[in-house]
N, C-alpha and C positions, 0 to 999 in steps of 0.2 A: 373687510372686517365683517364679522358675523353680528347679527342683531342681538341686542340685549333683551328684547322682548318679542313675543310672538305677534305677528301682524293681525289686525282686525280684518275680518271679512264681513262687512255689513251688507248682506244681500237683502234686497227688498222682498217683502212677502208677496208672492204672486197674486194674492187676492186683492192687493191694494191697487187703486186706480193709478195709472201711469201719469207722469207729467206733473203739472202744477197742483192738481188736487191732492196727490200723494204728498208733495212738498208742503202744502198748506196744513195738512193734518199733523205732520211731524213738527212743523214750526209752532203750531198752536199749542200742542201739548208741552213742548220744551219751554216755550215762552211762559206758560202758566206756572211751571216749576220755578223759572227764573224770577217771576213776579214774587212768589212766596219767599225766595231766598233774600230778596231785597227788603221785604218786610222784616225779616230777622235782623238785617244790618241796621235798619233805621228805627228799630223798636225802642231803644234807649234814649237817643238824643231829644225827642220832643218832651220827655218827662224827666230829663236829667236832674232838674232841680228837685222834683218830688222824691225821686229815689235817693238823692243825696241827703235830703232832710229826714227821710224815713230811717236811714241808717246812722244819721248823725255824723257824717264824715265830710271830707273836703272834696272839691272838684277832682283833684288829683287821685284821691282814693277811688272815686267812682270811675274815673278814666281807666283805672287798672283793669276793670272788667273788659273794656274794649281792647286793652293791650293783651289780656289773656286770650281773648277771642282770636286776635291776629297772630299771637305767638303760636297757638295750636295750628292755625291755618298755614302759617309760614313753614312750620316744621313738617307738616303732613300732606300739603297739597301736591307736591311733586310725587311722593309715593302713591298718592291717590290717583294721579295721572297714569302712572305705570299700571295700577290695578285696573283702571278703566280700559286700558289697551289689552289687558289680559283676561279679565272676567266679564267684561261687558258693561256698558254705561247704564242700562236700565236698572239693573240690580243695585248699582252704586247710588243712583239717584233716589230710589225708593228707600234705601237704608239711610241716606243722608236726611231725608225729610222726617223719618221716624225719630232718628236720634235728635234732630233739631227740636221736634215737638217735646220730647222728654226733657231736654235741657231747659227749654223755656218754662215748662211746668215746674221744674225743680227751682228755678230762679224765683218763680212766683210764690211757691208754697212753703219753702224753707225760710225761716226768719233770720238766719245768720248771714252777716255780710260776707264771710268767707265762702259760704255755700253759694252765694250769688256769684262771686268771682269764679269759683270752680264750674258752676253751671255755664257761665259765659265761655270758659275754656272748652267745655263739651260742645257748645254751640259752634265754636270755631272748628272743631273736628268735623261736625256735620257740614260746615261751609266748604270744606275741601273738595267735595265731589262735584259741585255745580259747574264750574268753568271747564274742567277737563272733560266731564261727561257730556255737557251740552254741546261744546264745540266739536267734540269727536263725532257726535251724531250728525250735526249740521254739516260739517266739512265732508264727511264720508257719504252723505245722503243727498243733499240738495244739489240740483243742477247748477253747473258753474255759471250759467247766465243769470242765475237768481241768487247767488250766494251772498252778494253784498246786501241785498234786500233782506235775506233771511237773517243775517247777522244784525241788521238794523232793527228788525221786528223783535228779535230775541233781546237785544239791548234795550229797546223801547219798553218791553214788558218789565225789565228790571227797574228802569227809571220810573215807570208808572207805579210799581210797587213802592219805591222810595217816596214818590210824590204823594200817594194817598195815605201813607203810614202816619204822618203827623196828625192829620184829621182823625184817622181811625183810632190811634192811640189816645189822643186827647179826649175824643168822644167816649171811648170805653172807660177811661180813667175817671171821667166826670160822673159816670154812672156806678162803676164798680171799684174805683180806685185803681192804682197802677198795677196791683196784683191781678185784678180782673182783666186789665188790658193785656197783660202778658199771657194769661190763660186763653184769651180769645185768639191770640196769635198762635198759641200751641195747637188749638183746635184747627185753625186754618192750615197749619203745616201737616197735621195728620190727615186732613181731608185731601190735600194735594197728593199725599202718598197713596191714598186709596184710589184717587183718580188715575195714577200711574198703573196701579194693579188692574183696575177695571178696563181702562182705555189704552193700555200700553201696547196692545196688539198692533196699533198703527205705526209703532216704531219699527225700524229695520231689525230683522233678526240678527243675532250675533253668533258666529261660529268661529272657532279657533282652528287655524291650520298650522301645520308644521312650518317652522321658520326656514325659508330656503337659504342656501349659502349665497352670499353676495360678495362681489369683488371689492377690492380695496378702493376702487374709484366710484363705487356706488355711494348713495346718500349716507351720511353719517347718522347713526342712531344712538340712543342711550345717552350716557354721560358726555361723550364726545360732542354730540349734537347740542345738548343743553349748555355746555360750556363754550360753544362757538361764539365768536364775536357778534354776529347778527342777533342771536337769541339773547345774549347778555345785554345787548343794547336795548332790546325790547323789555327786558326785566327792569332795567334802570328807568325806562320810559314809564312803565307802570308804577314804579316807586314814586316818581315825580308827580304823577297824576293823583296818587293816593295822598301824598303830603299836601297837595293843593286842595283837593276836594275835602279832605278831612277837616281842614280849617273852616271851610264854608258850610259843609253839611252839619257838623257837630256843634260848632260854636257860634253860628250866626246869631241865634236868639240871645244868648247871654252876653256876647261881645258887643252887639249893637245897643243893648240896654246899658252896659257899662260905659261905652264910648259916647253915645249920643242920647241916652235916655229914651230909646225907642221901646214902646210897650211890647211885651212878649207876644201879644196877639197879632200885632202888625208884623213883627219879625217872622212869626210862624207862617203868616200868609205869604210873605216875601220868599221864605224858604220853600214853601210848597210851589210857588210860582217858578222858582229856579228849577226845582226837580221836575215839575210837570212840563215846563217848556223844554227842558233837557230831553224829555221823552219825545216830544214832537220833533225836536232837532235831530234826534237819532233817526227817525223815519226819513226826514229830508236827506240826512247824511247817507242813508243807505242807497238812495237813488243816485247820489253823486258818486259814491264809492264804486258802483257798478259801471260808471261811465268815464272814469279817469284812472290812469295808473299813477297819477301824481298825488298820492294820498298825503304826502308831507305838506303840500300847498294848502289842502283843506285844513290840516291841523294848524298851520301857521295863522290862517285867518281866524279860526276859533280861539286860539290862544291870545291873539291880540285883543280880542274883545273881552275875554274872561279876565285878563290881567287888568284891563281898564276898569272892569266892574269891581275887582278887589281893591284897587286904589281908591275908588270913590267910596266904597264901604268903610275903609279904614280912616280916611282923612276928610270926608265931607259929611256933615250932618244933613241928611236928606229928609224931606217930608215923607210920610208913610207911603203915599201914592207913588212918589218918585222912587223910593227904595224898592217897592214891588215891581215897578216898571224896569228899573235897572237890572235887578236880579233875574227877572223873566227873560229879558233880551240876552243877558249873559248866559243864562241856562240854555236858551235856544242854540247859541253858537257853541257852547260847551258840548251839547248833545251831538251836534253835527260832526264833531271830531271822532266819536266813538266807533262807527263802522269802519272808518279809514284806519283807526288804531288796530282793529281786528284783522283787516286786510293786510296791514303791514306785517303782522305776526304770521298770517297764513302764507304770505309770500316767501318766507324763509323756512317753512315747515314741510318736510318730505311726507308723502302719503304713508299712512300707517303710524304716524307719530303725533297726531293731533292731540291726543289725550295728554301725553307727557309734556309736550311743548307748551300748550295752553295752560296746563297745570303749573309748569315751572314759571312762566312769565307772569302768571296771575299772582304768584308769590310776592311779586313786587307790590301789589296792593296790600298784602298782609304785612310786609316789612314796613311800609309806610304807615299802616294801621297800628303797628307796634310803637312807632316813634311819635306819631302825630298826637294821639290823645293825651299822653303824659306831658309832652312838650307844651301843647296848647293849654292843657289844664293847669300846669305850673305857671304859665304866663297869666292866666286868669286869676289864680290864687295870689299872685304877686302884683296885681293891678297893672298889667301891661297888655291889655287886649289889642292895642294897635300893632304891637309886634307880631301878632298872629297874621295880620294881613301883609306885613312886610315879608314874612316867610312864605306865605301863599304865593305872592307875586314872584319871589325868587324861584320857587319850584316850577311855576308856570313857564318862566323864561328858560329854565333848564330843560324842561320837556320840549319846548319849542326848538332849542338848539339840537337836541337829540333827534327830533323828527326830521328837521331839514337837512341834517348832515348824514343821514343814513345812506347806505348803499342801495341804489335802486335796482332791483332784479329786472333783468331783461324779459320782455314779454308784453302781450297785449292785455288790455283790461278785460274783465270777465265777460262783459256784454258782447265782445267780438269773438269769443271762443265758441 
């Protein structure tokens, strides 16, 4: 069958230093962009209560903003992946950062609740470019012996963005109010776009070649590839992760206060510990991912610990220091899963299709993001915060089953190639 999109030819600029120095420059720039994208994702949760009070609405009403974000991303992320494979990832990344800055500024400056919701939908459109563009560049550029580490550094940067955002947002809100916190995030997004414009020459150049005819036995591409069983399994895996992480990342502060009377300041420290230790876990997971083909085993260990963490949070009233410790350890093991997650997707992706496949499976995050905020917000409004943790545990276990029962592609780990 013939290709439904023209393949990428990401040829390295001859002026770039060969080997790891070239890889390091590419990873650094893409990771900086990923950092900013996670600031966007975590912008609202630390000041959920403030924004809700400012508009005089319920938790479910404010959660609609996160749903709008994820609906837009779910609908447009796969088309964005096709665009990345056709017009190039650098242009898509720059456009996404600029659109994100505009969306956040609209959310901060317009007083209407519905303008806030629409702005979050626009922010969701901006979010569609990051995973397909980032993974397209990394997969096509980084040496196979270092790809696991490259994925881990990229994911680490995202987790680091999530981890510092609560402190960043709360600090800015204390000085300028939540509107000022949003505007500071908009400035950061625009600055990242300018960084791509100025320093983007370190990225591989993109040229489009005519698509060659391929035989029926060649790798499937386009919709046939996206609807294949291995790719759909990864889509469901990402959905489970989104449902589980959505409960922890968005509702830890308010649910712990409702369940155990935990002060918001302590819960925010625990949440930051979870996110920052997740970032450290990602780096450790990258080393592991490069040294084993058994990525499902890494996932199984991580899921065992994160499910234990969620059970303790839902059913045990822990002292503040214990909560911080439990969430930090859970975050470390949660982070170690992430590079293996990316390697599982890469293992079922043919060359030239990284943008569309990573864009499609990342839609699982958005599908979960559409369901999780409203579901968990409804449970909070109806006085059932403990049920949030029951659902989180259920989806962790589903993700575990999905990982350990996957088909294992034949081949050696990246470090042996």
